[in-house]
N, C-alpha and C positions, 0 to 999 in steps of 0.2 A: 664597194661592196653593193649587190642589189638585195635591197630584204624590202620582201612585198607581204602583208597580210589580208587571206581572204576569212572571211565574215558571210555565213550561209547563218538570214535572220531566222527561218524556222526551225533550226536545230539550235539555235544561240553557240553556234560553233567557230572555232577561231583555227585555222590551217596557215600554214606558213610557206614562201618560197623562197630560199638566200641561194645567191649566186656570186661567181666570182666572176668580173668580166674580162680577166686576164687570160685566163682559162678556159672562160665557157662555160665551167663545171657549175653544178647547183645541186639542191638538195630540197626537199620538201617535207616538212615536219606534223604530222598527224592530220593525211587528204582526208579529205569524204571519198564516197565510193565513186560516183561519178569523176574522171579525173581530166576530162580533156582541157579543164579551164586550164590547168597545171602546164600543161604540155602545150597551150595556144601560147602562154604567156612565156615558157621557156624559150619558144620558137620567135617571138615576136624581139625578143631582147636578145637573140645569139646562144643561147644556153642549150646544154645536155644534162638533161636529169640523170644523175650518176648516184645519189642516194636517197634513202626515204625514212624517215624515222618516225616511230610510234614512241611516244611519251608512256604509254601504257596500253593497256588491252581495254578500249573503251567499252563500257557499257552501253550509252545513249545513242548511238550509229556504228554502221561495220565502216572499218576503215579504209579506204582504195589503197593501201598498200600492196595487193597482191595486184592489182589493175595498173599499177606503176609498175610492177617489175615485169609485168607481162609485156606492156606497151613500149617500156625504155630500157631494159634490162639494168633498171637502177637496181644497188642491194638494199636489203632491208637490214635494219638495226634496231633493236631489242634490247632493255634494259638485262644485266646479267641475272637476273631472277629469273627472267620471263622461260617459259616453255612452250615452244611450237613447233606444229607438224611441217613447218614449211621451213628450205634454210634461210638463215638469218644470221649479222654478225653481233656478236654477242659483247656488250658495250660495259665494263664496272667500271667504277668510281674515277674518274682520272682521264678515261680512253677520250681519245679526239678524232675524227675526222677533218685531215685540213684539203683545200685546194686552194690555189692562190693564194691571195690576202684574205679568205677567211677559216677559221677554226671553229669547230663545233667540237665543245669540251662538255662529255657527261658529269653530271652529279646525281649519284644515287639518291633518290627523295621518296621512300615507301612511305605509305599513311592509306593515301586514297587508294591504291592499289597494293599489294607487295612488292611488283616488279617495277612502279614509277620511276622515271627518271626525271630529271628536268636538265635542259640543254644551254648550256652558258655559248653565246656567238662572240668573238671577237674577230675586229677586222684592224688585222696590220698596218693598212692606210690610216687609222684614224689618230687625232692626237694624243689619247691617251691607249697606244695600242695595251700595254700592259692589264690594263682594267678592261672587264669585259664591256660591250657594248649594250649586251642585252640578254636575258636569260630567259627561255620559252619552260614554264614552268607546267606546262601541263595542267592537271586537275589539281596537281599540288597546292599552289595557291592562286586563288581570283584577284582581281581588284574586289574588294570588300570584303571577302569570305575566303575561304581556306577547304579543300574538296572534302565532301562526306566520307566516313569512313567504316560506313551500313552497307556498302553494296555487295561487299562480298561472303556476307552473311551464309548464302545458301553453298560458295564453295569451301566453306569449312576456317575462315577467319572469323574472329569476332568482331565487333564494333570497337569494342576498349582495346582492343589488341593492334588495332590496327589504327586506331586514336595514338597509343601511345606512342609510334612509329612517326607519324606524322608529324606529333609535338616536337621529335627530335630532329625529322627532317626541316622543317621551319627555324629552329633556333640554331642548329649547327651547319647548316651549307645553306641558306637562304638570305636568313637575316644577315649575316656576316657579310654577304657583299655591300658595295660601296651604293651611298646612296641613289647617286645619279643613274645606277643600271636599270635602262629599260626593263618593265616587267609587263611579258605579253603570254597571258595563259591562253589554256582552250576551251573556255568560255565564257560567256554576257549571262546580262541579265535572259532568265528567262529559260535555263538548264534548270534542270532538278539535280544535278552533278554538286550541289552546293543549296543553301537556305536563302541566303538574301546576297547576290552576285551581282554588282554595281552592274549598270547600262556602258559603261567606259570598257573599253575595250585593249587600252593601254596605260601603263601606271610606270610610277617607278620604286623601287625598292624603298627609298626614303618615305614617299607619301603613305607606303601600306604601312610603314611601321610606326606613323604616327597615328592614323584612322583604321587600320583595320583591325577589329574587335578581337578577332582569334591571334593578334599579334602582341598582345598586351601583356604585361608582366602577370604571370599567375603560372599555379603550379601545373605540372601533369597532370594531377587528377583534378583539379579545376578545368584544364583544356579537353578533356575528354568528355566530362560533363556536361559542358558545354557544347561543343560540338557536333556530339550524337544525341542531343536535345529538337525537338520538333525540329526534325528532317522531314522533307514530303514523302509521299508513296511514290515509291519507284514503278513506274509501268511493269507489268511481268517478263515485260518481250527483254530489260536490263541484263540479266543475267544469261540468257543465251546470245547476245552480242558480243559481251564480254567475252565468251567461251569462242562463238565465232571469230571472233577475232585472230584465234590462236590457232586457226584452224587454214587447212587447205579447201577452197571451195571454188563452185563458178566464178568467172567475176560480173560484172553487174552487164559488159556488152552482151557477153552469153548468154545470161538470164533474161534481157530485153526481148531480143531477139526470140525466145520463145515465149513472150507472155503477149508479145502485141500482136496478138492475132483477133481479126474480127470478126463478131458472132454475130448472127441472126436472131432477132425476137425470140423466135422459136428454141435456137440454141441454148442463149441466157435461160428462160424458163425453165428447160431441161438440167441447164447445170444446178440453177437454183432447186429444183426439185429434188437432186441427188445429193444437197448439202452443202452447193458456194456460197458463198456470202457472196449479196450484193451491196457493192462497195460505191454511194453516188458521191460525186465530189463536187458538187456544183455547191454556188452562195445556198446559205439557209433560205433566202427566200425564195429561190428559183424551186429549190426541194419542196416547199412547204405548198405551192402552187399544185403541183402535180410531180409525182412518183412512183415508179415502180412498188408494188406491193411486197413490203420485205425487204425492200433495201435499207440498207444504213447511210446517213450523211454526215461525211466528216469534209469539208467544203476543205479546196485548194488554200483559199482565202485566210487561214489560221493557221493554228501549230497542227497540220497537219497528218504528220508524220507521228507525233507523238502520241496524239488522240487515235491513229488508224492505228498504233500498237499496241495501245490501251484497252480497247474495245473489241477488235478482232480477235478471233482465233489464228494463231500464225501459220498452224500447217493444215489449213483447209484453205480450197479453192478459192479465190477472189475474183471475183469479175466487175472491171472496172465501168462506171457512167460517168461521161464523162461529155462536157460539150468539146463538140467535135473540132480535135487536133490540140485538145489538153491533154489527150491519152497517155503520150511518154511522160509528159509530165509528172500523173499521177501515179505512174508504174515507176518511172527512175525517184520519186521520191520515199514509196515504199519500201525501194532496192536498198536505199539508205540505211533504213535499219533493219536489214534480214530479209524482208514480208517477201520472199522472193517465189509466194505461190500464185499469182495471177495468173489466169488460164485464159485471157483475153479482155474485149470492151465492145458494149453495145456498139455494132456497125449504127454512124450518125446521129450518136447520143438518142436523148429522149425523142426526140422527132421522129424515131424508127417506127415508135409504138403511140404516137399522138391517135389514131384512129383504132386504136385499141383502148377504148375505157373500160372494158372490165380487167385490164391490168394495173390502173394508174388508182392511186388515191391523192387527197391532198392531206397538208398538216393543218388544223384549223390556229390561228392566229388571232391574237386577241390586243387590241390597244390596251395602254395604261388605265386611258379613262374608263374603259370597259370591264377590266377586271377590279378595278376600285371599286366599281357599282356593283360586279356580282361579289365580290366579299362584303360589303356593307350590313351588317346588323340586320337593318331592316328587311333584307333580302329572306330572311331566317332561313328556313330549311335547306334554300338553294345552296346558300353559302356554307352551310355545316356539309352538303355533299360533296363539295369539290374542297379538294386536297390541293394547298399550295408547295409544290416541289421547290428548293432552293439549293441547284446542283453546282454553285460556286465550292472553293475551300472552304476548309473550318476559319483558317486566318480571315478571309474575305467576310465571310458572315459576321464574326465578331463586330468588325470594325460598323454595318450596317446591314439591314435587312428591313424587309417589307414582314408588318404585323402580323403572325398569323401563321407565314410561312413555317415547314419543314424541314429542315437540312437532310442533304442526302448529296455529298459530291460526288460529280459524274466519276471518278474511277474507282468508287463504290457501288455505282447505281446497279453495274451488272449481276453482282453478288449477293448484293440488299435488294432486289427487286422483290423477291419471296415476301418482304415486310408490309409490301403494300397493297392495298384494298384493290379491287378490282370494278366493285361497285362506286358507282359516281362518277364526278368527274376531274381528269388530272391536269393540274395548270402547274408549268413548271417556267423558271427562268433563270439566267445568269447574269453575266453583266453586261453583256451586250448581243447576245441571242445567237453567238455561235456554240454554246456548249449548250444551251436549251436546245438547239435542232439537232446535234445526235443524242440528244437522254428521249425527245419527242421520238426520233424516230426507232431506239433500241425499245420505247417502252410499244410503239404502234407494233414492231418486229415480235417482241413477248407474246402481244396479243389483246393488250390494254384498248380499248375501244373508242374511250370518251379522253382522247389527250389534247390539248392546246398549250401552245407556249404564248409567254407575253413577247408582242414583235418589239424588238431593240431593247430588249431586258432591262436592268436595274437604271439604267441611262434613262432609257425614257420613262420611267417610273418620276424618276426626278424630275426629269426635263421638265414635267405637267405639273412640279411641284405638289407634290403626292407623298405623303409620310413617311419616314421611317425611322424605324429603332435606331440608334447609333448605340456604341461603345462608350 
């Protein structure tokens, strides 16, 4: 048996290629939307992708099941509770797909979503062929966590109802598996589909039985209270993506062919005047030095798709501003979350407008020592006129913060901006500078004229041995 995990760091997402060398058949589980890597790997190993499984309708990304269907002719397999616009093979408890020595058997494991399944992987060449080699648990069970049950609230399911289903699925379907069964989930640390997912991307049922907080002995009510508490805010595109994964839609190749159009500066500014969003995907330092007036910064070097999906309006046109040669990457990563409204990119990048100073503005960046001096009581009125905005999460802030700062997590900033005074100076910080650059660009776009960010974030503040308040 050929078994390979593909891990996409920016979405903390895992997908799987499972093949049989004797028949040359293969299946892909939970593919991302840009599917060429599965096709290339299958070809390298002499395999043909004949099956594609979704463990559930993912909310945090658009899956590549339609792309694989169209590119390879693969059959799509969904859980028996799933309803979709496209043709698929409905898989109930115990149903299996077999090719050569490989058997993929379905466990219905509702809880994270009502249609969730897990997939038992059997290899008849394995010494203990009667026991599963692994279980692909989707978002039902993670390493160190379980799937959150609250993401379908807007689609008619309550978190407590799904939480009770999750409790049963874990204890009657997954925990009875042998301790040695390898556990391969659909996400790792950084995913918003759980609240404390481990950075490890593989474990065993036995290790999770011992160490996973949600698998310890407790009543159903205790479990529901535990897994519904303190979940991170979900970006607004999550519900849209969950629904889109059940729809017939254009494939990513078709979207990119339409989106990757070079635009002149005049075309870009005309589109901006008509309401298009200017998305600058360069690193925060480059953006701060100079950027197009009215552009928003979400750098490709961080959790680009998640933050772009959080601050952009999904159905408004997007114009990409990137280093030349990175436009396709920017559009592809937007496509992974279903943001298919890019109208093109600034041809030549920011260099195309370097002789147009009327179109360019910087973002002020202050060093840790300069910020400390500015906030010092001896500065008096100057310090009172400056608002220090902490855009990290509430949990991060509880651990440590700069004294005198005000909390407004970045995901809440667009909706809470009206709480901020436009008088005086606005100073923004995060952990390392990535999120503060996004926040500063949002504030500038909204008309705040005196915006600066702490270069290097809290890490630079601590490196300068400046004091923090800790929990």
